[in-house]
C-alpha angles and dihedrals in degrees: 000000000000117000118246111240132194119268119270112274094020124113139201116223114205117169122229107195093186089064114058092189094055110129096231093043090054092049092053091048090050093051091049091051091050092049089054093051092049092051090044089059092050100252126152123227120245126188120195128182119277090223118064138167107281090229090067092070096037088056098042108030093038137250091248095054123106090236095061093037100046115000111050117117094219133161142154116256124213092282090053092250116148108234133172140210101237113261091190136002108227095084090047092051091051093045087053095050092050094045092051090048094236094120091110091067134068121253141186109197136175127194139181126187148108123305130184136217124174100224132129107281113245131185109294092007128092136184089242114048137160117243131186126198151148133236122199107195130191099018124112127226113298126052094028091061090052090051093050094051089045089054091050093053087051092051091050092051096044093049093040093232111182129211093009123163127195111215117200136185140162124231094197128216124321087263091053091049091051094050094048094047089053093049090048092048094052090049093050100042094085089051095051096110090052093057122091122244095265094051090045088056090049091051090058099044105029120354092195090070091066088069088068093049116138091204109112094209089053091051089052091053091049092054092092097031122124111279125227092232090070089059100045123106122242088252093055093047090048091051091057093046091048090052091049094047093045098054106025091103090054104038140012102258128174136181110236112183091189093061115116132167124231098233126084096221097071116108119160126011118017125184142181130190120211138178125193089216088074097067124223092343090060098156115090103162135031144150145125148191122309109181096163101049100090094050089044088058095048099268134114129285106219122180116218137173130209141188130242126239128169096241097148095081092047094055092055092054099060115010090190091070120090112213116196109190114207099229097172128084118253144112123304089239092055093048092049090050090051092049091050090049089054090052095247115172095207141017120212108210120198119175135164091278091051093049090052095050097037091240138128136205119227112199120188111223102182098053101055097197098047117116120242116243131222116209141167108269089238089064093061092087091063091044092054094044088058096051115105 
């Protein structure tokens, strides 16, 4: 009788603790390190089903995307319903938030689990793969971007990833996107006959996807094409510069105005992290802002605002400390009440006066009668080193 083997592109992971270089063992260690970072940032775990309605990904990822056109693991069940093994988890998380009717609240979630894409297996890549990620829901552009880049720096350090580069770009507002698409379309029309069949299809459905073309001739044509930078607002350009200036001492970060992401739901900031130590498939982390996805899937669109705090340096001082940054707007009293409810030991308060004087306020929350302390911001490292 023939032996039953695993399906093509699938892989068994069996840890070998006696061999630290074992492939499965290294994956499990990586997952443990990521979980610790997510918890350190104060995120909550979310688990969504691996099977979803196929329409979820067609509506979110986009009909013109390679994922929907080529890579979905879809089939009809016994009730003739078209279902799909999830190719990514963002759409599933947003679907869950809407379905549970918690889309009026703010959330910071992390997840880790298997995903599937029906592509030709290559060395180091499989049709089933594990993916970890975070979703910050309900917060507008600003502080959330700073927190994500901070987390990426922490991940690079924790996993000892060498020669990594964080590439960032901004897609602008919907109006910016429309204007740029029109300009790109006008530029490319005279070259239509020189484009291959795939890029001609992209030109009709979504011109922005041509920027990600692997065709060398297309890339030569694009050399003199309009650039997104020329269409971005001063606010978008400032956001990119703030991120670069803030984290340049911690990570190698560069603005890449040609960077696009392959999913339709991205709107503002997009980013990708690469390392030349990974070979041809050098990107190992990516993402971006997707302000319209919840409303696109039938949920609410709620504007929020946050405040910035330089929490990245603090997390590297004492990894045992969980720092939950209050990103949403609200009174100091309500923020302190929430911190106490979450059993926080201390609150770090930074207002306009503290920013001007380079000071911070440390307020104990467990010992009710303890006095709050004002200290120079440079003293905070010593304070956190002593916390147990």
